[in-house]
Biopython code that builds the backbone (N, CA, C, O; Angstrom):
import numpy as np
from Bio.PDB.StructureBuilder import StructureBuilder

atoms = [
    (1, "PRO", "N", (-99.846, 132.167, 31.641)),
    (1, "PRO", "CA", (-99.288, 130.823, 31.646)),
    (1, "PRO", "C", (-100.309, 129.778, 31.180)),
    (1, "PRO", "O", (-101.517, 129.973, 31.310)),
    (2, "LYS", "N", (-99.801, 128.667, 30.635)),
    (2, "LYS", "CA", (-100.668, 127.605, 30.142)),
    (2, "LYS", "C", (-101.583, 127.043, 31.223)),
    (2, "LYS", "O", (-102.778, 126.868, 30.986)),
    (3, "GLY", "N", (-101.048, 126.761, 32.393)),
    (3, "GLY", "CA", (-101.806, 126.153, 33.479)),
    (3, "GLY", "C", (-103.001, 126.974, 33.916)),
    (3, "GLY", "O", (-104.043, 126.407, 34.244)),
    (4, "SER", "N", (-102.883, 128.284, 33.930)),
    (4, "SER", "CA", (-103.982, 129.120, 34.410)),
    (4, "SER", "C", (-105.170, 129.083, 33.438)),
    (4, "SER", "O", (-106.319, 129.143, 33.876)),
    (5, "ALA", "N", (-104.910, 128.987, 32.135)),
    (5, "ALA", "CA", (-106.005, 128.912, 31.163)),
    (5, "ALA", "C", (-106.768, 127.608, 31.334)),
    (5, "ALA", "O", (-107.998, 127.605, 31.291)),
    (6, "ALA", "N", (-106.059, 126.496, 31.527)),
    (6, "ALA", "CA", (-106.710, 125.201, 31.726)),
    (6, "ALA", "C", (-107.508, 125.213, 33.022)),
    (6, "ALA", "O", (-108.615, 124.677, 33.069)),
    (7, "MET", "N", (-106.977, 125.799, 34.049)),
    (7, "MET", "CA", (-107.681, 125.868, 35.323)),
    (7, "MET", "C", (-108.939, 126.708, 35.172)),
    (7, "MET", "O", (-109.982, 126.347, 35.717)),
    (8, "SER", "N", (-108.871, 127.791, 34.467)),
    (8, "SER", "CA", (-110.043, 128.623, 34.256)),
    (8, "SER", "C", (-111.124, 127.854, 33.507)),
    (8, "SER", "O", (-112.305, 127.984, 33.827)),
    (9, "LEU", "N", (-110.746, 127.070, 32.534)),
    (9, "LEU", "CA", (-111.707, 126.267, 31.779)),
    (9, "LEU", "C", (-112.378, 125.254, 32.704)),
    (9, "LEU", "O", (-113.588, 125.043, 32.618)),
    (10, "GLU", "N", (-111.609, 124.635, 33.579)),
    (10, "GLU", "CA", (-112.174, 123.677, 34.534)),
    (10, "GLU", "C", (-113.134, 124.373, 35.488)),
    (10, "GLU", "O", (-114.189, 123.830, 35.817)),
    (11, "GLU", "N", (-112.781, 125.549, 35.926)),
    (11, "GLU", "CA", (-113.664, 126.304, 36.825)),
    (11, "GLU", "C", (-114.977, 126.650, 36.129)),
    (11, "GLU", "O", (-116.047, 126.556, 36.730)),
    (12, "VAL", "N", (-114.893, 127.045, 34.875)),
    (12, "VAL", "CA", (-116.099, 127.371, 34.103)),
    (12, "VAL", "C", (-116.960, 126.121, 33.939)),
    (12, "VAL", "O", (-118.178, 126.180, 34.108)),
    (13, "GLU", "N", (-116.334, 124.989, 33.610)),
    (13, "GLU", "CA", (-117.084, 123.748, 33.442)),
    (13, "GLU", "C", (-117.758, 123.351, 34.749)),
    (13, "GLU", "O", (-118.925, 122.959, 34.746)),
    (14, "ARG", "N", (-117.047, 123.445, 35.856)),
    (14, "ARG", "CA", (-117.600, 123.085, 37.161)),
    (14, "ARG", "C", (-118.817, 123.951, 37.494)),
    (14, "ARG", "O", (-119.857, 123.439, 37.907)),
    (15, "GLU", "N", (-118.680, 125.242, 37.315)),
    (15, "GLU", "CA", (-119.783, 126.157, 37.615)),
    (15, "GLU", "C", (-120.988, 125.898, 36.709)),
    (15, "GLU", "O", (-122.132, 125.963, 37.159)),
    (16, "HIS", "N", (-120.731, 125.607, 35.444)),
    (16, "HIS", "CA", (-121.818, 125.341, 34.504)),
    (16, "HIS", "C", (-122.577, 124.072, 34.906)),
    (16, "HIS", "O", (-123.808, 124.061, 34.927)),
    (17, "ILE", "N", (-121.846, 123.021, 35.218)),
    (17, "ILE", "CA", (-122.479, 121.771, 35.647)),
    (17, "ILE", "C", (-123.304, 122.003, 36.903)),
    (17, "ILE", "O", (-124.436, 121.529, 36.999)),
    (18, "LEU", "N", (-122.750, 122.721, 37.858)),
    (18, "LEU", "CA", (-123.455, 123.002, 39.105)),
    (18, "LEU", "C", (-124.743, 123.790, 38.860)),
    (18, "LEU", "O", (-125.782, 123.483, 39.445)),
    (19, "LYS", "N", (-124.674, 124.792, 38.006)),
    (19, "LYS", "CA", (-125.865, 125.594, 37.705)),
    (19, "LYS", "C", (-126.938, 124.768, 37.001)),
    (19, "LYS", "O", (-128.125, 124.924, 37.289)),
    (20, "VAL", "N", (-126.534, 123.891, 36.081)),
    (20, "VAL", "CA", (-127.507, 123.061, 35.372)),
    (20, "VAL", "C", (-128.125, 122.042, 36.338)),
    (20, "VAL", "O", (-129.325, 121.778, 36.270)),
    (21, "LEU", "N", (-127.325, 121.478, 37.223)),
    (21, "LEU", "CA", (-127.860, 120.559, 38.234)),
    (21, "LEU", "C", (-128.915, 121.266, 39.098)),
    (21, "LEU", "O", (-129.984, 120.714, 39.359)),
    (22, "GLN", "N", (-128.608, 122.465, 39.529)),
    (22, "GLN", "CA", (-129.551, 123.227, 40.351)),
    (22, "GLN", "C", (-130.815, 123.553, 39.557)),
    (22, "GLN", "O", (-131.924, 123.444, 40.081)),
    (23, "TYR", "N", (-130.654, 123.944, 38.315)),
    (23, "TYR", "CA", (-131.795, 124.269, 37.448)),
    (23, "TYR", "C", (-132.701, 123.052, 37.277)),
    (23, "TYR", "O", (-133.926, 123.171, 37.280)),
    (24, "ALA", "N", (-132.079, 121.878, 37.128)),
    (24, "ALA", "CA", (-132.824, 120.636, 36.905)),
    (24, "ALA", "C", (-133.298, 120.006, 38.217)),
    (24, "ALA", "O", (-133.838, 118.900, 38.215)),
    (25, "GLY", "N", (-133.101, 120.696, 39.318)),
    (25, "GLY", "CA", (-133.530, 120.163, 40.610)),
    (25, "GLY", "C", (-132.742, 118.937, 41.039)),
    (25, "GLY", "O", (-133.264, 118.069, 41.738)),
    (26, "TRP", "N", (-131.495, 118.868, 40.624)),
    (26, "TRP", "CA", (-130.578, 117.762, 40.916)),
    (26, "TRP", "C", (-131.070, 116.442, 40.314)),
    (26, "TRP", "O", (-130.702, 115.368, 40.789)),
    (27, "HIS", "N", (-131.892, 116.520, 39.282)),
    (27, "HIS", "CA", (-132.352, 115.333, 38.560)),
    (27, "HIS", "C", (-131.300, 115.021, 37.503)),
    (27, "HIS", "O", (-131.129, 115.775, 36.545)),
    (28, "TYR", "N", (-130.597, 113.908, 37.683)),
    (28, "TYR", "CA", (-129.467, 113.585, 36.808)),
    (28, "TYR", "C", (-129.879, 113.370, 35.362)),
    (28, "TYR", "O", (-129.161, 113.776, 34.448)),
    (29, "GLY", "N", (-131.020, 112.738, 35.143)),
    (29, "GLY", "CA", (-131.478, 112.499, 33.777)),
    (29, "GLY", "C", (-131.692, 113.798, 33.020)),
    (29, "GLY", "O", (-131.244, 113.943, 31.882)),
    (30, "LYS", "N", (-132.381, 114.748, 33.657)),
    (30, "LYS", "CA", (-132.618, 116.057, 33.026)),
    (30, "LYS", "C", (-131.308, 116.796, 32.816)),
    (30, "LYS", "O", (-131.092, 117.418, 31.775)),
    (31, "THR", "N", (-130.439, 116.723, 33.808)),
    (31, "THR", "CA", (-129.145, 117.408, 33.711)),
    (31, "THR", "C", (-128.339, 116.866, 32.537)),
    (31, "THR", "O", (-127.754, 117.635, 31.774)),
    (32, "CYS", "N", (-128.309, 115.556, 32.391)),
    (32, "CYS", "CA", (-127.562, 114.938, 31.288)),
    (32, "CYS", "C", (-128.116, 115.371, 29.939)),
    (32, "CYS", "O", (-127.360, 115.658, 29.011)),
    (33, "LYS", "N", (-129.442, 115.417, 29.837)),
    (33, "LYS", "CA", (-130.064, 115.859, 28.585)),
    (33, "LYS", "C", (-129.676, 117.291, 28.266)),
    (33, "LYS", "O", (-129.309, 117.602, 27.133)),
    (34, "LEU", "N", (-129.757, 118.156, 29.253)),
    (34, "LEU", "CA", (-129.432, 119.569, 29.041)),
    (34, "LEU", "C", (-127.965, 119.774, 28.678)),
    (34, "LEU", "O", (-127.635, 120.632, 27.859)),
    (35, "LEU", "N", (-127.091, 118.983, 29.289)),
    (35, "LEU", "CA", (-125.658, 119.122, 29.025)),
    (35, "LEU", "C", (-125.205, 118.325, 27.801)),
    (35, "LEU", "O", (-124.134, 118.580, 27.250)),
    (36, "GLY", "N", (-126.028, 117.356, 27.378)),
    (36, "GLY", "CA", (-125.648, 116.526, 26.240)),
    (36, "GLY", "C", (-124.555, 115.530, 26.572)),
    (36, "GLY", "O", (-123.705, 115.224, 25.736)),
    (37, "ILE", "N", (-124.581, 115.018, 27.820)),
    (37, "ILE", "CA", (-123.591, 114.029, 28.248)),
    (37, "ILE", "C", (-124.313, 112.832, 28.873)),
    (37, "ILE", "O", (-125.494, 112.915, 29.209)),
    (38, "SER", "N", (-123.594, 111.730, 29.021)),
    (38, "SER", "CA", (-124.166, 110.525, 29.624)),
    (38, "SER", "C", (-124.104, 110.609, 31.149)),
    (38, "SER", "O", (-123.391, 111.441, 31.712)),
    (39, "ARG", "N", (-124.865, 109.731, 31.803)),
    (39, "ARG", "CA", (-124.839, 109.699, 33.278)),
    (39, "ARG", "C", (-123.444, 109.362, 33.819)),
    (39, "ARG", "O", (-122.975, 110.015, 34.752)),
    (40, "PRO", "N", (-122.772, 108.346, 33.244)),
    (40, "PRO", "CA", (-121.419, 108.069, 33.755)),
    (40, "PRO", "C", (-120.481, 109.282, 33.621)),
    (40, "PRO", "O", (-119.654, 109.530, 34.499)),
    (41, "THR", "N", (-120.614, 110.023, 32.532)),
    (41, "THR", "CA", (-119.779, 111.213, 32.349)),
    (41, "THR", "C", (-120.141, 112.269, 33.384)),
    (41, "THR", "O", (-119.255, 112.911, 33.949)),
    (42, "LEU", "N", (-121.439, 112.456, 33.639)),
    (42, "LEU", "CA", (-121.859, 113.414, 34.657)),
    (42, "LEU", "C", (-121.294, 113.022, 36.018)),
    (42, "LEU", "O", (-120.744, 113.864, 36.728)),
    (43, "ARG", "N", (-121.426, 111.750, 36.384)),
    (43, "ARG", "CA", (-120.904, 111.287, 37.679)),
    (43, "ARG", "C", (-119.397, 111.490, 37.770)),
    (43, "ARG", "O", (-118.879, 111.898, 38.809)),
    (44, "GLN", "N", (-118.698, 111.204, 36.673)),
    (44, "GLN", "CA", (-117.245, 111.373, 36.651)),
    (44, "GLN", "C", (-116.867, 112.834, 36.882)),
    (44, "GLN", "O", (-115.961, 113.134, 37.659)),
    (45, "LYS", "N", (-117.566, 113.737, 36.201)),
    (45, "LYS", "CA", (-117.262, 115.157, 36.340)),
    (45, "LYS", "C", (-117.649, 115.680, 37.722)),
    (45, "LYS", "O", (-116.955, 116.531, 38.279)),
    (46, "MET", "N", (-118.752, 115.175, 38.278)),
    (46, "MET", "CA", (-119.150, 115.583, 39.622)),
    (46, "MET", "C", (-118.083, 115.163, 40.631)),
    (46, "MET", "O", (-117.735, 115.928, 41.531)),
    (47, "LYS", "N", (-117.571, 113.952, 40.477)),
    (47, "LYS", "CA", (-116.521, 113.475, 41.378)),
    (47, "LYS", "C", (-115.248, 114.296, 41.193)),
    (47, "LYS", "O", (-114.609, 114.692, 42.168)),
    (48, "LYS", "N", (-114.885, 114.547, 39.937)),
    (48, "LYS", "CA", (-113.676, 115.315, 39.627)),
    (48, "LYS", "C", (-113.718, 116.704, 40.253)),
    (48, "LYS", "O", (-112.715, 117.189, 40.778)),
    (49, "TYR", "N", (-114.893, 117.342, 40.192)),
    (49, "TYR", "CA", (-115.023, 118.712, 40.675)),
    (49, "TYR", "C", (-115.556, 118.813, 42.100)),
    (49, "TYR", "O", (-115.776, 119.915, 42.602)),
    (50, "GLY", "N", (-115.766, 117.670, 42.756)),
    (50, "GLY", "CA", (-116.231, 117.685, 44.134)),
    (50, "GLY", "C", (-117.646, 118.227, 44.288)),
    (50, "GLY", "O", (-117.960, 118.902, 45.268)),
    (51, "ILE", "N", (-118.490, 117.927, 43.312)),
    (51, "ILE", "CA", (-119.884, 118.379, 43.350)),
    (51, "ILE", "C", (-120.736, 117.260, 43.921)),
    (51, "ILE", "O", (-120.683, 116.125, 43.446)),
    (52, "SER", "N", (-121.522, 117.581, 44.942)),
    (52, "SER", "CA", (-122.453, 116.603, 45.495)),
    (52, "SER", "C", (-123.773, 117.293, 45.805)),
    (52, "SER", "O", (-123.809, 118.498, 46.056)),
    (53, "PRO", "N", (-124.859, 116.521, 45.787)),
    (53, "PRO", "CA", (-126.168, 117.114, 46.072)),
    (53, "PRO", "C", (-126.189, 117.740, 47.464)),
    (53, "PRO", "O", (-125.442, 117.316, 48.346)),
    (54, "PRO", "N", (-127.029, 118.735, 47.664)),
    (54, "PRO", "CA", (-127.110, 119.372, 48.983)),
    (54, "PRO", "C", (-127.390, 118.331, 50.065)),
    (54, "PRO", "O", (-128.274, 117.488, 49.916)),
    (55, "GLY", "N", (-126.641, 118.401, 51.131)),
    (55, "GLY", "CA", (-126.829, 117.476, 52.241)),
    (55, "GLY", "C", (-126.146, 116.136, 52.072)),
    (55, "GLY", "O", (-126.264, 115.271, 52.940)),
    (56, "ARG", "N", (-125.426, 115.944, 50.960)),
    (56, "ARG", "CA", (-124.728, 114.676, 50.717)),
    (56, "ARG", "C", (-123.282, 114.933, 50.376)),
    (56, "ARG", "O", (-122.928, 115.987, 49.846)),
    (57, "ARG", "N", (-122.456, 113.967, 50.685)),
    (57, "ARG", "CA", (-121.040, 114.041, 50.336)),
    (57, "ARG", "C", (-120.711, 112.966, 49.326)),
    (57, "ARG", "O", (-121.343, 111.909, 49.302)),
    (58, "LEU", "N", (-119.715, 113.238, 48.487)),
    (58, "LEU", "CA", (-119.255, 112.206, 47.539)),
    (58, "LEU", "C", (-118.263, 111.301, 48.223)),
    (58, "LEU", "O", (-117.753, 110.367, 47.605)),
]
sb = StructureBuilder()
sb.init_structure("model")
sb.init_model(0)
sb.init_chain("A")
sb.init_seg("    ")
for serial, (resi, resn, name, xyz) in enumerate(atoms, 1):
    if name == "N":
        sb.init_residue(resn, " ", resi, " ")
    sb.init_atom(name, np.array(xyz, "f"), 0.0, 1.0, " ", f" {name:<3s}", serial, name[0])
structure = sb.get_structure()
């Protein structure tokens, strides 16, 4: 089904962002450089996927 492919893509994107954040030590500037996106885009995607730094909630 169409919906499952889109959901899988979102899951892959979420996991990739999370792994890059962890690799960069949760440093947003480094993460943005590695991902090739702006800080506002990173924040938007973190909020969308419910990603927050360890010990913090969005």
